[in-house]
Structure formats: C-alpha cells, structure tokens
Biopython code that builds the backbone (N, CA, C, O; Angstrom):
import numpy as np
from Bio.PDB.StructureBuilder import StructureBuilder

atoms = [
    (1, "MET", "N", (14.187, -11.317, -48.206)),
    (1, "MET", "CA", (13.189, -10.159, -48.013)),
    (1, "MET", "C", (11.949, -11.124, -48.299)),
    (1, "MET", "O", (11.051, -11.318, -47.480)),
    (2, "LYS", "N", (11.998, -11.534, -49.200)),
    (2, "LYS", "CA", (10.881, -11.843, -49.831)),
    (2, "LYS", "C", (10.181, -13.503, -49.616)),
    (2, "LYS", "O", (10.595, -14.602, -49.987)),
    (3, "GLY", "N", (9.033, -13.115, -48.898)),
    (3, "GLY", "CA", (7.920, -13.874, -47.745)),
    (3, "GLY", "C", (8.858, -14.675, -46.773)),
    (3, "GLY", "O", (8.341, -15.738, -46.429)),
    (4, "ASN", "N", (10.323, -14.401, -46.149)),
    (4, "ASN", "CA", (10.518, -15.267, -45.348)),
    (4, "ASN", "C", (10.053, -14.879, -44.109)),
    (4, "ASN", "O", (10.561, -13.797, -43.815)),
    (5, "ASN", "N", (9.255, -15.318, -43.192)),
    (5, "ASN", "CA", (9.443, -14.939, -41.579)),
    (5, "ASN", "C", (9.834, -15.218, -41.035)),
    (5, "ASN", "O", (9.260, -15.109, -39.952)),
    (6, "ASN", "N", (11.084, -15.839, -40.988)),
    (6, "ASN", "CA", (11.539, -15.766, -40.314)),
    (6, "ASN", "C", (12.442, -14.426, -39.918)),
    (6, "ASN", "O", (13.348, -14.627, -39.109)),
    (7, "MET", "N", (12.297, -13.323, -40.333)),
    (7, "MET", "CA", (12.404, -12.035, -40.193)),
    (7, "MET", "C", (12.110, -11.208, -39.023)),
    (7, "MET", "O", (10.880, -11.156, -39.024)),
    (8, "ALA", "N", (12.519, -10.560, -38.067)),
    (8, "ALA", "CA", (12.704, -10.185, -37.210)),
    (8, "ALA", "C", (11.444, -8.773, -37.198)),
    (8, "ALA", "O", (11.264, -8.166, -38.254)),
    (9, "THR", "N", (10.943, -8.518, -36.395)),
    (9, "THR", "CA", (9.846, -7.945, -36.391)),
    (9, "THR", "C", (10.338, -6.508, -35.606)),
    (9, "THR", "O", (11.319, -6.594, -34.867)),
    (10, "THR", "N", (9.759, -5.382, -35.740)),
    (10, "THR", "CA", (9.874, -4.186, -34.904)),
    (10, "THR", "C", (8.594, -3.311, -34.946)),
    (10, "THR", "O", (7.920, -3.401, -35.972)),
    (11, "ASN", "N", (8.343, -2.819, -34.366)),
    (11, "ASN", "CA", (7.408, -1.660, -33.953)),
    (11, "ASN", "C", (7.706, -0.174, -35.151)),
    (11, "ASN", "O", (8.779, 0.240, -35.591)),
    (12, "LEU", "N", (6.486, 0.265, -35.362)),
    (12, "LEU", "CA", (6.213, 1.547, -35.807)),
    (12, "LEU", "C", (4.523, 2.416, -35.605)),
    (12, "LEU", "O", (3.316, 2.384, -35.843)),
    (13, "ASN", "N", (5.747, 3.196, -34.927)),
    (13, "ASN", "CA", (4.201, 4.204, -34.168)),
    (13, "ASN", "C", (4.115, 5.714, -35.016)),
    (13, "ASN", "O", (5.053, 6.505, -35.111)),
    (14, "ILE", "N", (3.153, 5.840, -35.426)),
    (14, "ILE", "CA", (2.719, 6.812, -36.188)),
    (14, "ILE", "C", (1.645, 7.292, -35.420)),
    (14, "ILE", "O", (0.954, 6.764, -34.549)),
    (15, "ARG", "N", (1.661, 9.277, -36.331)),
    (15, "ARG", "CA", (0.576, 9.808, -35.293)),
    (15, "ARG", "C", (-0.671, 10.455, -36.872)),
    (15, "ARG", "O", (-0.176, 11.198, -37.719)),
    (16, "THR", "N", (-1.640, 10.176, -36.945)),
    (16, "THR", "CA", (-2.685, 10.376, -37.458)),
    (16, "THR", "C", (-3.581, 11.263, -37.219)),
    (16, "THR", "O", (-3.507, 11.691, -36.067)),
    (17, "ASP", "N", (-4.846, 11.958, -38.185)),
    (17, "ASP", "CA", (-5.666, 12.722, -38.159)),
    (17, "ASP", "C", (-6.718, 11.241, -37.604)),
    (17, "ASP", "O", (-6.697, 10.266, -38.357)),
    (18, "LYS", "N", (-7.408, 11.174, -36.571)),
    (18, "LYS", "CA", (-8.594, 10.430, -35.936)),
    (18, "LYS", "C", (-9.293, 9.609, -37.350)),
    (18, "LYS", "O", (-9.382, 8.415, -37.637)),
    (19, "GLU", "N", (-9.789, 11.056, -38.153)),
    (19, "GLU", "CA", (-10.949, 10.369, -39.392)),
    (19, "GLU", "C", (-10.329, 9.992, -39.953)),
    (19, "GLU", "O", (-10.991, 9.029, -40.342)),
    (20, "ILE", "N", (-8.920, 9.869, -40.697)),
    (20, "ILE", "CA", (-8.138, 9.255, -41.292)),
    (20, "ILE", "C", (-8.612, 7.694, -41.339)),
    (20, "ILE", "O", (-9.232, 6.931, -42.080)),
    (21, "LYS", "N", (-7.693, 7.694, -39.639)),
    (21, "LYS", "CA", (-7.734, 6.713, -39.549)),
    (21, "LYS", "C", (-8.726, 5.748, -39.469)),
    (21, "LYS", "O", (-8.379, 4.606, -39.771)),
    (22, "GLU", "N", (-9.625, 5.890, -39.210)),
    (22, "GLU", "CA", (-11.453, 5.500, -39.381)),
    (22, "GLU", "C", (-11.628, 4.790, -40.532)),
    (22, "GLU", "O", (-12.025, 3.627, -40.617)),
    (23, "ALA", "N", (-11.258, 5.675, -41.592)),
    (23, "ALA", "CA", (-11.422, 6.061, -43.132)),
    (23, "ALA", "C", (-10.809, 4.552, -43.346)),
    (23, "ALA", "O", (-11.520, 3.590, -43.634)),
    (24, "ALA", "N", (-9.021, 4.468, -43.118)),
    (24, "ALA", "CA", (-8.444, 3.998, -44.034)),
    (24, "ALA", "C", (-8.930, 2.129, -42.770)),
    (24, "ALA", "O", (-8.841, 0.921, -42.990)),
    (25, "GLU", "N", (-9.304, 2.810, -41.807)),
    (25, "GLU", "CA", (-9.633, 1.047, -41.615)),
    (25, "GLU", "C", (-11.359, 0.482, -42.013)),
    (25, "GLU", "O", (-11.787, -0.672, -42.042)),
    (26, "LYS", "N", (-12.003, 1.651, -42.255)),
    (26, "LYS", "CA", (-13.424, 0.858, -43.401)),
    (26, "LYS", "C", (-12.853, 0.416, -44.310)),
    (26, "LYS", "O", (-13.119, -0.780, -44.434)),
    (27, "ILE", "N", (-11.868, 0.946, -45.377)),
    (27, "ILE", "CA", (-11.309, 0.734, -46.353)),
    (27, "ILE", "C", (-11.128, -0.804, -46.401)),
    (27, "ILE", "O", (-11.823, -1.808, -46.556)),
    (28, "ASN", "N", (-10.044, -0.522, -46.222)),
    (28, "ASN", "CA", (-8.689, -1.786, -45.961)),
    (28, "ASN", "C", (-9.590, -3.020, -45.146)),
    (28, "ASN", "O", (-9.153, -4.155, -45.339)),
    (29, "SER", "N", (-10.751, -2.910, -44.293)),
    (29, "SER", "CA", (-11.785, -4.407, -43.952)),
    (29, "SER", "C", (-12.160, -4.491, -44.966)),
    (29, "SER", "O", (-11.814, -5.566, -45.455)),
    (30, "SER", "N", (-12.789, -3.837, -45.683)),
    (30, "SER", "CA", (-13.611, -4.103, -46.983)),
    (30, "SER", "C", (-12.553, -4.928, -47.476)),
    (30, "SER", "O", (-12.723, -6.098, -47.816)),
    (31, "LEU", "N", (-11.486, -4.337, -47.516)),
    (31, "LEU", "CA", (-10.732, -5.394, -48.537)),
    (31, "LEU", "C", (-9.842, -6.382, -47.646)),
    (31, "LEU", "O", (-8.734, -6.834, -47.935)),
    (32, "GLY", "N", (-10.641, -6.619, -46.428)),
    (32, "GLY", "CA", (-9.596, -8.344, -46.189)),
    (32, "GLY", "C", (-8.547, -7.699, -45.193)),
    (32, "GLY", "O", (-7.994, -8.430, -44.372)),
    (33, "LEU", "N", (-8.298, -6.528, -45.239)),
    (33, "LEU", "CA", (-6.844, -6.253, -44.764)),
    (33, "LEU", "C", (-6.961, -5.422, -43.434)),
    (33, "LEU", "O", (-7.740, -4.469, -43.447)),
    (34, "ASN", "N", (-6.210, -5.718, -42.215)),
    (34, "ASN", "CA", (-5.801, -4.718, -41.135)),
    (34, "ASN", "C", (-4.964, -3.771, -41.431)),
    (34, "ASN", "O", (-4.429, -3.599, -42.526)),
    (35, "MET", "N", (-4.830, -3.134, -40.463)),
    (35, "MET", "CA", (-4.173, -1.892, -40.735)),
    (35, "MET", "C", (-2.182, -2.334, -41.082)),
    (35, "MET", "O", (-1.343, -1.934, -41.889)),
    (36, "THR", "N", (-2.197, -3.255, -40.034)),
    (36, "THR", "CA", (-0.483, -3.336, -40.133)),
    (36, "THR", "C", (0.067, -4.049, -42.017)),
    (36, "THR", "O", (1.060, -3.953, -42.738)),
    (37, "THR", "N", (-1.071, -4.613, -42.072)),
    (37, "THR", "CA", (-1.087, -5.760, -43.435)),
    (37, "THR", "C", (-0.666, -4.059, -44.615)),
    (37, "THR", "O", (0.448, -3.642, -44.934)),
    (38, "ALA", "N", (-2.064, -3.470, -44.978)),
    (38, "ALA", "CA", (-1.612, -2.393, -45.384)),
    (38, "ALA", "C", (-0.571, -1.541, -45.090)),
    (38, "ALA", "O", (0.424, -1.457, -45.810)),
    (39, "ILE", "N", (-0.714, -0.971, -44.188)),
    (39, "ILE", "CA", (0.841, -0.629, -44.038)),
    (39, "ILE", "C", (2.144, -1.421, -44.901)),
    (39, "ILE", "O", (2.663, -1.017, -45.942)),
    (40, "ASN", "N", (2.496, -2.690, -44.111)),
    (40, "ASN", "CA", (3.572, -3.099, -44.593)),
    (40, "ASN", "C", (3.373, -3.214, -46.414)),
    (40, "ASN", "O", (4.332, -3.110, -47.178)),
    (41, "MET", "N", (2.018, -3.432, -46.849)),
    (41, "MET", "CA", (2.041, -3.329, -48.447)),
    (41, "MET", "C", (2.596, -2.563, -49.003)),
    (41, "MET", "O", (3.342, -2.793, -49.954)),
    (42, "PHE", "N", (2.242, -1.026, -48.324)),
    (42, "PHE", "CA", (2.905, 0.008, -48.277)),
    (42, "PHE", "C", (3.806, 0.137, -48.169)),
    (42, "PHE", "O", (4.254, 0.413, -49.282)),
    (43, "LEU", "N", (4.960, 0.132, -47.085)),
    (43, "LEU", "CA", (6.291, -0.422, -47.352)),
    (43, "LEU", "C", (7.186, -1.168, -48.007)),
    (43, "LEU", "O", (8.401, -1.011, -48.125)),
    (44, "ARG", "N", (6.100, -2.427, -48.638)),
    (44, "ARG", "CA", (7.064, -2.968, -49.164)),
    (44, "ARG", "C", (7.221, -2.252, -50.634)),
    (44, "ARG", "O", (8.251, -2.280, -51.308)),
    (45, "ALA", "N", (6.263, -1.750, -50.914)),
    (45, "ALA", "CA", (6.074, -0.988, -52.632)),
    (45, "ALA", "C", (6.958, 0.018, -52.444)),
    (45, "ALA", "O", (7.644, 0.107, -53.462)),
    (46, "SER", "N", (7.269, 0.811, -51.641)),
    (46, "SER", "CA", (7.909, 2.197, -51.409)),
    (46, "SER", "C", (9.253, 1.283, -52.050)),
    (46, "SER", "O", (9.551, 1.463, -53.230)),
    (47, "ILE", "N", (10.185, 0.114, -51.052)),
    (47, "ILE", "CA", (10.984, -0.691, -51.319)),
    (47, "ILE", "C", (11.502, -1.033, -52.498)),
    (47, "ILE", "O", (12.698, -1.079, -52.786)),
    (48, "ARG", "N", (10.261, -1.356, -53.416)),
    (48, "ARG", "CA", (10.343, -2.126, -54.715)),
    (48, "ARG", "C", (10.222, -0.918, -55.155)),
    (48, "ARG", "O", (11.329, -0.622, -55.605)),
    (49, "GLU", "N", (9.238, 0.279, -55.332)),
    (49, "GLU", "CA", (9.283, 1.502, -56.113)),
    (49, "GLU", "C", (10.828, 2.690, -55.978)),
    (49, "GLU", "O", (11.062, 3.848, -56.323)),
    (50, "SER", "N", (11.599, 1.577, -55.273)),
    (50, "SER", "CA", (12.057, 3.456, -54.956)),
    (50, "SER", "C", (11.864, 4.481, -53.774)),
    (50, "SER", "O", (12.654, 4.979, -52.971)),
    (51, "GLY", "N", (10.687, 4.586, -53.951)),
    (51, "GLY", "CA", (9.860, 6.329, -53.708)),
    (51, "GLY", "C", (8.523, 5.677, -53.105)),
    (51, "GLY", "O", (8.176, 4.886, -52.228)),
    (52, "ILE", "N", (8.145, 6.254, -53.816)),
    (52, "ILE", "CA", (6.544, 6.196, -52.653)),
    (52, "ILE", "C", (5.852, 5.749, -54.064)),
    (52, "ILE", "O", (6.201, 6.125, -55.183)),
    (53, "PRO", "N", (5.184, 5.189, -53.862)),
    (53, "PRO", "CA", (4.774, 4.220, -54.891)),
    (53, "PRO", "C", (3.482, 4.198, -55.173)),
    (53, "PRO", "O", (2.858, 3.139, -55.245)),
    (54, "PHE", "N", (2.836, 5.600, -55.400)),
    (54, "PHE", "CA", (2.228, 6.354, -56.020)),
    (54, "PHE", "C", (3.141, 7.922, -56.629)),
    (54, "PHE", "O", (4.198, 8.318, -56.138)),
    (55, "GLU", "N", (2.298, 8.683, -57.926)),
    (55, "GLU", "CA", (2.392, 9.858, -58.123)),
    (55, "GLU", "C", (2.470, 11.276, -56.804)),
    (55, "GLU", "O", (1.637, 11.650, -55.979)),
    (56, "LEU", "N", (3.473, 11.620, -57.035)),
    (56, "LEU", "CA", (3.051, 13.202, -56.253)),
    (56, "LEU", "C", (3.117, 14.330, -56.985)),
    (56, "LEU", "O", (3.991, 14.465, -57.841)),
    (57, "LYS", "N", (2.196, 15.278, -56.733)),
    (57, "LYS", "CA", (2.504, 16.554, -57.754)),
    (57, "LYS", "C", (1.795, 17.250, -57.283)),
    (57, "LYS", "O", (0.911, 16.830, -56.536)),
    (58, "LEU", "N", (1.927, 18.379, -57.528)),
    (58, "LEU", "CA", (1.886, 19.971, -57.357)),
    (58, "LEU", "C", (0.494, 20.392, -57.664)),
    (58, "LEU", "O", (0.510, 20.452, -58.893)),
    (59, "ASP", "N", (-0.384, 20.632, -57.376)),
    (59, "ASP", "CA", (-1.626, 20.869, -58.249)),
    (59, "ASP", "C", (-1.204, 22.560, -58.685)),
    (59, "ASP", "O", (-1.950, 23.391, -58.168)),
    (60, "ILE", "N", (-0.630, 22.844, -59.144)),
    (60, "ILE", "CA", (-0.888, 23.584, -60.191)),
    (60, "ILE", "C", (-1.517, 24.011, -61.783)),
    (60, "ILE", "O", (-1.855, 23.382, -62.786)),
    (61, "PRO", "N", (-1.460, 25.328, -61.406)),
    (61, "PRO", "CA", (-3.458, 25.400, -62.408)),
    (61, "PRO", "C", (-2.307, 25.678, -63.973)),
    (61, "PRO", "O", (-1.196, 26.208, -63.957)),
    (62, "LYS", "N", (-2.904, 25.227, -64.947)),
    (62, "LYS", "CA", (-2.629, 24.953, -66.114)),
    (62, "LYS", "C", (-2.889, 26.842, -66.907)),
    (62, "LYS", "O", (-3.806, 27.589, -66.565)),
    (63, "ASP", "N", (-1.765, 27.203, -68.003)),
    (63, "ASP", "CA", (-2.373, 28.560, -68.333)),
    (63, "ASP", "C", (-3.841, 28.955, -68.673)),
    (63, "ASP", "O", (-4.230, 30.101, -68.446)),
    (64, "GLU", "N", (-4.712, 27.947, -69.254)),
    (64, "GLU", "CA", (-6.213, 28.162, -69.729)),
    (64, "GLU", "C", (-6.872, 28.729, -68.104)),
    (64, "GLU", "O", (-7.612, 29.682, -67.861)),
    (65, "THR", "N", (-6.237, 27.677, -67.159)),
    (65, "THR", "CA", (-6.912, 27.595, -65.894)),
    (65, "THR", "C", (-6.956, 29.514, -65.015)),
    (65, "THR", "O", (-7.919, 30.153, -64.590)),
    (66, "ILE", "N", (-5.381, 29.879, -65.068)),
    (66, "ILE", "CA", (-5.046, 31.400, -64.381)),
    (66, "ILE", "C", (-6.125, 32.340, -65.252)),
    (66, "ILE", "O", (-7.065, 32.937, -64.727)),
    (67, "LYS", "N", (-5.712, 32.361, -67.139)),
    (67, "LYS", "CA", (-6.564, 32.772, -67.599)),
    (67, "LYS", "C", (-8.433, 33.252, -67.544)),
    (67, "LYS", "O", (-8.886, 34.394, -67.619)),
    (68, "ALA", "N", (-9.271, 31.845, -67.382)),
    (68, "ALA", "CA", (-10.131, 31.953, -66.648)),
    (68, "ALA", "C", (-10.860, 32.589, -65.533)),
    (68, "ALA", "O", (-12.015, 32.994, -65.407)),
    (69, "LYS", "N", (-9.507, 32.539, -64.525)),
    (69, "LYS", "CA", (-9.348, 33.127, -62.844)),
    (69, "LYS", "C", (-9.477, 34.852, -63.371)),
    (69, "LYS", "O", (-10.413, 35.554, -62.987)),
    (70, "LYS", "N", (-8.698, 35.218, -64.029)),
    (70, "LYS", "CA", (-8.231, 36.526, -64.316)),
    (70, "LYS", "C", (-9.615, 37.423, -65.134)),
    (70, "LYS", "O", (-9.856, 38.629, -65.183)),
    (71, "LYS", "N", (-10.560, 35.874, -65.888)),
    (71, "LYS", "CA", (-11.680, 36.867, -66.624)),
    (71, "LYS", "C", (-12.572, 37.587, -65.237)),
    (71, "LYS", "O", (-12.838, 38.769, -65.020)),
    (72, "GLU", "N", (-12.828, 36.585, -64.591)),
    (72, "GLU", "CA", (-13.706, 36.437, -63.280)),
    (72, "GLU", "C", (-13.205, 37.669, -62.922)),
    (72, "GLU", "O", (-14.124, 38.487, -62.890)),
    (73, "GLU", "N", (-12.000, 38.213, -62.602)),
    (73, "GLU", "CA", (-12.267, 39.210, -62.041)),
    (73, "GLU", "C", (-12.273, 40.257, -62.222)),
    (73, "GLU", "O", (-12.639, 41.034, -61.340)),
]
sb = StructureBuilder()
sb.init_structure("model")
sb.init_model(0)
sb.init_chain("A")
sb.init_seg("    ")
for serial, (resi, resn, name, xyz) in enumerate(atoms, 1):
    if name == "N":
        sb.init_residue(resn, " ", resi, " ")
    sb.init_atom(name, np.array(xyz, "f"), 0.0, 1.0, " ", f" {name:<3s}", serial, name[0])
structure = sb.get_structure()
C-alpha cells in the first residue's frame, strides 16, 4: 500500500454541510492540499491507527462542574 501508484482508484461520495466543506477547503488550501489529498490522508491515518486517528470523547462534566451548576440554581 505504501506509495504504490499502480493501485486502482475508486470514487468516494460523501455529504456534508456547505459551510463545513468551504471551511475545510480554505484550511486545506492554505496547507497546500486539495480535498482529495486531505481525505486520503485521513483514510490512511485511520488504517495506520486501526481506528479514527484522533481521540473521540463525550463531554461529560466533572464533579466540580456539576456541583457549581447546582449552586447556581
């Protein structure tokens, strides 16, 4: 898979909000990337990491935050 330019390619169609696409294109452009390259980087990183290449977590309030909110009420 590494750097093999003889690999067959396929199309990937995704749906996203217009604003998300435009913001991502702006960032990618300033990095010298097009959307295809950026998405391929994400896909390759997902394979390398055997999962999503960044941490996913729920925003669960800590005990201190819960106590502070209860005091406000």
